[in-house]
Structures are given as C-alpha cells and as structure tokens.
C-alpha positions in Angstrom: -19.2 6.4 8.4 -20.6 3.9 5.9 -19.7 6.2 3.0 -16.0 6.1 3.9 -15.8 2.4 4.5 -13.7 1.7 1.3 -11.3 4.5 2.2 -10.8 2.9 5.6 -10.3 -0.6 4.1 -7.8 0.7 1.5 -6.0 2.7 4.2 -5.6 -0.5 6.3 -4.3 -2.4 3.3 -1.9 0.4 2.4 -0.5 0.8 5.9 -0.1 -3.0 6.4 1.7 -3.4 3.1 4.0 -0.5 3.7 4.8 -1.7 7.2 5.5 -5.2 6.0 7.7 -3.7 3.2 9.7 -1.6 5.6 10.2 -4.5 8.1 11.4 -7.0 5.6 13.4 -4.8 3.4 16.6 -4.5 5.5 16.6 -8.3 6.1 16.2 -9.1 2.4 18.9 -6.7 1.3 21.3 -8.1 3.9 20.6 -11.7 2.7 21.0 -10.8 -1.0 24.4 -9.0 -0.3 26.0 -11.2 2.2 24.6 -14.7 1.5 24.1 -14.2 -2.2 20.5 -15.3 -2.1 18.2 -15.0 -5.0 16.6 -11.6 -5.6 13.1 -13.0 -5.6 12.6 -11.7 -2.0 13.4 -8.2 -3.3 10.8 -8.6 -6.0 8.2 -9.5 -3.4 9.2 -6.4 -1.4 8.8 -4.2 -4.5 5.4 -5.7 -5.1 4.4 -4.8 -1.5 5.5 -1.2 -2.2 3.5 -1.2 -5.4 0.4 -2.4 -3.6 0.9 0.3 -1.0 1.3 3.1 -3.5 -1.7 1.8 -5.6 -3.9 1.7 -2.5 -2.9 5.2 -1.5 -3.7 6.4 -5.1 -7.1 4.7 -4.9 -7.8 6.3 -1.5 -7.2 9.7 -3.0 -9.3 8.9 -6.0 -12.2 7.5 -4.0 -12.1 10.4 -1.6 -12.4 12.9 -4.4 -15.2 11.0 -6.0 -17.1 10.8 -2.7 -16.6 14.5 -2.0 -18.0 15.4 -5.4 -20.9 13.0 -4.9 -21.8 14.6 -1.6 -21.5 18.1 -3.1 -23.8 17.0 -5.9 -26.5 15.7 -3.5 -26.2 18.5 -1.0 
C-alpha cells in the first residue's frame, strides 16, 4: 500500500482535474459564444486538461518503474 501512495495521489489529482474540466467546459464555451467573454476561461480549462493528461502519464510511468523495482528485488 505504501509503495503505491504516489500512484493514488496522482490518480486523485488527475480525476479531480478531469472532472473539473468537464464540468466547467460547457459553461465556458457557452459564455464565450453567446456573451462574447474573453477566452481566458478556455485557457484555464485547457490547462486543467493538460494537468490531467500529465498526471495520467506520470501514473503509468511510476507504475512501470515500481513494477520493475519489485521484480528486481524479488
């Protein structure tokens, strides 16, 4: 359990960022189209998506490193 702590933390960050991205995306697209608001909110949404994708990539990378380390010890 302790070995997989970073994977759980990154999974929580990735899921929270992806959920927040999906919840706010439709509202921001509506505001940009109808009310002609600034596109700064869309940039914030894209950065949330980038954080989510980066966290998922780190999860895969850490899992592979941890699996190799366990195989090396065992």
